[in-house]
C-alpha positions as CSV (number, residue, x, y, z in Angstrom):
1,X,-24.1,9.4,3.6
2,X,-21.3,10.8,5.7
3,X,-17.9,11.2,4.2
4,X,-14.6,12.9,4.9
5,X,-14.0,15.1,1.8
6,X,-10.9,16.8,0.4
7,X,-12.0,20.0,-1.3
8,X,-8.5,21.4,-2.0
9,X,-5.0,19.9,-1.4
10,X,-3.2,21.1,1.7
11,X,-6.5,21.6,3.5
12,X,-8.2,19.7,6.3
13,X,-10.8,17.1,5.3
14,X,-14.4,18.2,5.8
15,X,-17.1,15.9,7.3
16,X,-20.0,16.3,4.9
17,X,-23.3,14.8,4.0
18,X,-23.1,13.7,0.4
19,X,-25.3,11.7,-2.0
20,X,-25.1,8.0,-1.6
21,X,-23.6,6.6,-4.8
22,X,-25.4,4.3,-7.2
23,X,-23.7,1.4,-9.1
24,X,-23.6,1.3,-12.8
25,X,-23.3,-1.9,-14.9
26,X,-20.3,-3.9,-13.7
27,X,-20.1,-2.1,-10.4
28,X,-20.7,-2.9,-6.8
29,X,-22.3,-0.7,-4.1
30,X,-20.4,-1.5,-0.9
31,X,-21.4,-0.5,2.6
32,X,-18.0,0.2,4.3
33,X,-16.9,-1.1,7.6
34,X,-13.2,-0.1,7.6
35,X,-10.7,1.8,5.6
36,X,-7.0,1.8,6.5
37,X,-5.0,5.0,6.1
38,X,-2.0,4.9,3.7
39,X,1.0,7.1,3.2
40,X,-0.3,7.8,-0.3
41,X,-3.4,9.4,1.3
42,X,-1.0,11.8,3.0
43,X,0.7,12.6,-0.3
44,X,-2.7,13.3,-1.9
45,X,-4.0,15.5,1.0
46,X,-0.6,17.3,1.2
47,X,-0.6,18.1,-2.5
48,X,2.4,16.0,-3.4
49,X,0.6,13.9,-6.0
50,X,-0.8,15.9,-9.0
51,X,-4.3,16.3,-10.3
52,X,-6.5,14.5,-7.8
53,X,-10.3,14.4,-8.5
54,X,-11.7,17.3,-6.5
55,X,-13.7,17.3,-4.4
56,X,-12.4,13.9,-3.4
57,X,-13.2,11.2,-0.8
58,X,-9.8,9.6,-0.1
59,X,-9.0,6.1,0.9
60,X,-8.0,2.9,-0.9
61,X,-7.6,0.1,1.7
62,X,-11.3,-0.6,1.9
63,X,-13.3,-3.4,3.5
64,X,-17.1,-3.7,3.4
65,X,-20.1,-5.7,2.4
66,X,-22.0,-5.6,-0.9
67,X,-25.3,-3.9,-0.7
68,X,-26.2,-3.7,-4.4
69,X,-24.8,-5.5,-7.5
70,X,-24.8,-3.8,-10.9
71,X,-25.8,-5.6,-14.1
72,X,-23.3,-8.0,-15.6
73,X,-21.5,-8.8,-12.4
74,X,-21.1,-12.6,-11.8
75,X,-18.5,-13.4,-9.2
76,X,-20.0,-11.4,-6.3
77,X,-23.4,-11.4,-4.5
78,X,-25.2,-9.1,-2.1
79,X,-23.8,-9.6,1.4
80,X,-20.3,-10.7,0.3
81,X,-17.4,-9.1,2.1
82,X,-15.0,-7.5,-0.3
83,X,-11.7,-5.6,-0.4
84,X,-11.2,-2.6,-2.7
85,X,-7.6,-1.6,-3.5
86,X,-5.7,1.3,-5.1
87,X,-6.1,0.2,-8.7
88,X,-9.8,0.9,-9.4
89,X,-10.1,0.6,-13.2
90,X,-8.2,0.0,-16.4
91,X,-9.3,0.1,-20.1
92,X,-8.4,-3.6,-20.6
93,X,-7.5,-2.8,-24.3
94,X,-4.1,-1.0,-24.3
95,X,-0.8,-2.6,-25.0
96,X,0.0,-2.7,-21.2
97,X,-3.3,-4.3,-20.3
98,X,-3.0,-6.9,-23.1
99,X,0.5,-7.9,-21.9
100,X,-0.4,-8.5,-18.3
101,X,0.9,-5.1,-17.2
102,X,-2.4,-3.5,-16.3
103,X,-0.7,-1.5,-13.5
104,X,0.9,0.6,-16.3
105,X,-2.3,1.4,-18.1
106,X,-2.2,5.1,-19.2
107,X,-6.0,5.4,-18.6
108,X,-6.0,3.7,-15.2
109,X,-8.1,5.2,-12.4
110,X,-7.2,5.0,-8.8
111,X,-9.4,4.6,-5.7
112,X,-9.3,7.6,-3.4
113,X,-7.3,9.6,-6.0
114,X,-9.0,9.9,-9.4
115,X,-12.2,8.2,-8.2
116,X,-13.9,8.5,-4.8
117,X,-12.6,6.1,-2.1
118,X,-13.2,4.8,1.4
119,X,-13.3,7.7,3.8
120,X,-17.1,7.4,3.8
121,X,-20.0,5.1,4.6
122,X,-20.5,3.8,1.0
123,X,-18.5,3.5,-2.2
124,X,-19.1,2.2,-5.7
125,X,-16.3,0.1,-7.2
126,X,-15.6,-1.8,-10.5
127,X,-16.3,-5.4,-9.6
128,X,-13.3,-6.6,-11.7
129,X,-10.9,-4.9,-9.3
130,X,-12.5,-6.1,-6.0
131,X,-11.3,-9.0,-4.0
132,X,-13.0,-11.7,-1.9
133,X,-11.3,-11.6,1.4
134,X,-10.0,-14.6,3.5
135,X,-12.2,-15.4,6.5
136,X,-9.2,-15.6,8.9
137,X,-9.0,-11.8,9.2
138,X,-11.5,-9.4,10.7
139,X,-12.3,-6.2,8.9
140,X,-9.8,-4.1,10.8
141,X,-6.9,-6.5,10.6
142,X,-7.3,-7.1,6.8
143,X,-7.7,-3.4,5.8
144,X,-3.9,-2.7,5.8
145,X,-3.2,-5.7,3.6
146,X,-5.1,-4.0,0.7
147,X,-2.3,-1.6,-0.1
148,X,0.7,-1.8,2.3
149,X,0.4,-5.6,1.8
150,X,-0.4,-5.8,-1.9
151,X,1.9,-3.1,-3.2
152,X,4.6,-4.3,-0.8
153,X,4.1,-7.8,-2.2
154,X,4.7,-6.5,-5.7
155,X,7.9,-4.8,-4.5
156,X,8.9,-8.1,-3.0
157,X,8.2,-10.0,-6.2
158,X,10.5,-7.7,-8.0
159,X,13.5,-8.9,-5.9
160,X,13.2,-12.4,-7.5
161,X,15.0,-15.1,-5.7
162,X,17.1,-12.8,-3.5
163,X,18.2,-14.6,-0.3
164,X,19.6,-11.6,1.5
165,X,17.1,-8.8,1.3
166,X,17.5,-5.3,2.8
167,X,14.4,-3.2,3.6
168,X,14.8,0.5,4.0
169,X,12.0,2.2,6.0
170,X,10.6,-0.3,8.4
171,X,7.0,0.8,8.5
172,X,3.7,-0.9,7.7
173,X,4.6,-2.4,4.3
174,X,7.9,-3.6,5.6
175,X,6.4,-5.3,8.6
176,X,4.0,-7.2,6.4
177,X,6.4,-8.2,3.7
178,X,9.2,-9.2,6.1
179,X,6.8,-11.8,7.6
180,X,6.3,-13.4,4.2
181,X,10.0,-13.3,3.3
182,X,11.1,-14.9,6.6
183,X,8.3,-17.5,6.2
184,X,9.9,-18.3,2.8
185,X,13.4,-18.6,4.3
186,X,14.9,-15.3,3.2
187,X,17.3,-13.3,5.4
188,X,16.0,-9.8,6.2
189,X,18.2,-6.9,6.9
190,X,16.1,-4.0,8.4
191,X,17.2,-0.4,8.0
192,X,15.4,2.3,10.1
193,X,16.0,6.0,10.8
194,X,19.4,6.4,12.4
195,X,19.1,6.0,16.1
196,X,15.7,4.4,16.0
197,X,16.4,1.7,18.6
198,X,12.7,0.9,19.1
199,X,12.2,0.4,15.4
200,X,15.2,-1.8,15.2
201,X,14.1,-3.9,18.2
202,X,10.6,-4.3,16.6
203,X,12.3,-5.6,13.4
204,X,14.4,-8.1,15.4
205,X,11.2,-9.4,17.1
206,X,9.9,-10.3,13.6
207,X,13.0,-12.5,13.1
208,X,15.2,-10.3,11.0
209,X,18.8,-11.3,10.6
210,X,20.1,-7.8,11.3
211,X,18.7,-4.4,12.1
212,X,20.4,-1.0,12.1
213,X,20.2,2.6,10.9
214,X,19.9,3.6,7.2
215,X,23.4,5.2,7.6
216,X,25.0,1.9,8.4
217,X,26.2,-0.9,6.0
218,X,24.9,-4.4,6.6
219,X,27.4,-7.1,7.8
220,X,27.3,-8.7,4.4
221,X,26.4,-7.7,0.9
222,X,22.7,-7.8,-0.1
223,X,21.2,-9.6,-3.1
224,X,18.3,-7.0,-3.2
225,X,16.9,-4.1,-1.3
226,X,13.4,-2.5,-1.1
227,X,13.2,1.2,-0.3
228,X,9.7,1.7,1.2
229,X,10.6,5.1,2.8
230,X,9.8,8.0,0.3
231,X,13.3,9.3,0.7
232,X,15.4,9.4,-2.5
233,X,18.6,9.8,-0.6
234,X,18.3,6.1,0.5
235,X,18.6,4.8,-3.0
236,X,22.4,5.4,-3.4
237,X,22.9,4.0,0.2
238,X,21.0,0.9,-0.8
239,X,23.0,0.5,-4.0
240,X,26.3,0.6,-2.0
241,X,25.0,-2.3,0.1
242,X,24.3,-4.5,-2.9
243,X,26.4,-7.4,-4.2
244,X,27.0,-7.4,-8.0
245,X,23.9,-8.1,-10.0
246,X,21.6,-6.9,-7.2
247,X,18.5,-4.8,-7.5
248,X,17.1,-1.8,-5.6
249,X,13.3,-1.7,-5.7
250,X,11.7,1.7,-5.0
251,X,8.4,0.7,-3.5
252,X,6.5,3.9,-3.1
253,X,4.1,5.9,-5.4
254,X,5.9,9.1,-4.4
255,X,9.6,9.7,-3.5
256,X,11.8,12.7,-3.1
257,X,14.5,13.2,-5.8
258,X,17.4,10.7,-5.9
259,X,20.7,12.5,-5.6
260,X,23.6,11.9,-8.0
261,X,26.0,9.1,-7.2
262,X,29.2,7.6,-8.7
263,X,28.7,5.3,-11.6
264,X,30.9,2.8,-9.7
265,X,28.0,2.3,-7.2
266,X,25.8,1.1,-10.1
267,X,28.4,-0.8,-12.0
268,X,28.5,-4.6,-11.8
269,X,25.0,-4.9,-13.3
270,X,23.2,-3.5,-10.4
271,X,19.7,-2.3,-11.1
272,X,17.3,0.4,-9.8
273,X,13.6,0.0,-10.6
274,X,10.3,1.5,-9.4
275,X,7.0,-0.2,-8.6
276,X,3.9,1.4,-10.1
277,X,0.6,0.5,-8.6
278,X,-0.3,-3.2,-8.5
279,X,-2.0,-5.8,-10.7
280,X,-4.9,-8.1,-9.7
281,X,-2.5,-11.0,-9.8
282,X,-0.4,-9.4,-7.1
283,X,-3.5,-9.0,-4.9
284,X,-4.7,-12.6,-5.5
285,X,-1.3,-14.1,-4.7
286,X,-0.9,-12.0,-1.6
287,X,-4.3,-12.8,-0.2
288,X,-3.6,-16.5,-0.8
289,X,-0.3,-16.6,1.0
290,X,-1.0,-14.1,3.8
291,X,-3.3,-16.5,5.9
292,X,-0.7,-19.3,5.6
293,X,2.1,-17.3,7.2
294,X,-0.1,-15.9,8.8
295,X,0.7,-12.2,8.2
296,X,-0.3,-10.2,11.2
297,X,-1.1,-6.5,11.4
298,X,-0.8,-3.8,14.1
299,X,-3.6,-1.2,14.0
300,X,-5.0,1.8,15.7
301,X,-8.7,2.5,15.3
302,X,-10.2,5.9,14.6
303,X,-13.8,6.8,14.0
304,X,-14.5,8.1,10.5
305,X,-14.9,11.7,11.7
306,X,-11.4,11.6,13.2
307,X,-9.7,11.0,9.8
308,X,-7.8,14.3,10.2
309,X,-6.4,13.2,13.5
310,X,-5.3,9.9,12.0
311,X,-3.5,11.7,9.2
312,X,-1.9,14.2,11.6
313,X,-0.5,11.4,13.7
314,X,0.7,9.5,10.7
315,X,2.4,12.7,9.3
316,X,4.1,13.2,12.7
317,X,5.3,9.6,13.0
318,X,3.2,9.1,16.2
319,X,1.2,6.0,15.1
320,X,2.0,2.7,16.8
321,X,0.3,0.7,14.0
322,X,-1.7,1.3,10.8
323,X,-4.5,3.8,11.4
324,X,-7.9,2.3,10.4
325,X,-11.0,4.3,10.1
326,X,-14.2,2.6,11.3
327,X,-17.6,3.5,9.9
328,X,-21.1,3.2,11.3
329,X,-23.2,3.4,8.1
330,X,-26.8,4.2,8.5
């Protein structure tokens, strides 16, 4: 099969012919149709996340159809359309897994990072961590929901019953989660790069209560804030925008260092927390609510062999939607 392969961090992906994988017990062989490009892919390719499997086929927002089913798999059949997310395997036995916190499993494996992912024509995946996909979405439109949507939804869940919710970094995940929050009657305050009038207008079109630069304070105190941008400097700014008892949720896998800030900004039982990976429950809940909103995605399509171009444009901030790689498996 053809695949875009990372041989060393901070190098271009190489289009190579590699062996078509075979499923073991409990696994699915999936013929891929689409794989969305995530900021985490950039962090891996750029060497900002440690110890990736090398050589590596990146990608973890995968849509395809099952071509072969390994022994012991019951909930999937040949021909089913499935989604394959970031969390690819856990041991199911550790204290985290046994307490419904499988996202924290110390032995967890991650699609497109520690196991091969979706920048190719086929992939094998643990059936336990694959999802049936709602029919309302085509392959391209649903691909971004498999990480930006699911991990964003976990970040959103961490905000509890917050009525006034700030979102810092109004990219793919923010656009998806804001739609759910507004559908559920929350007030959204969107924070973009200072001076990004186009981004602020885009946020207003979604129905946000307010939109401004990350260097501004909202017109009223927030109950919670999600920081999707991987910029640690935004965390103290978000803290200062919170009412007492509020929470700042850091929604990325990777973030630059958080600078020091006065204790007074944290006082009043304000909280900072991170979001690590996702659980299957997050994915199931998100895929159930998304069609009811309905959550809509904006995408730009690239052929598989132009993955480097998609990553370059993402890195430079020149994408108008989520980049989605399309395959033509033979």
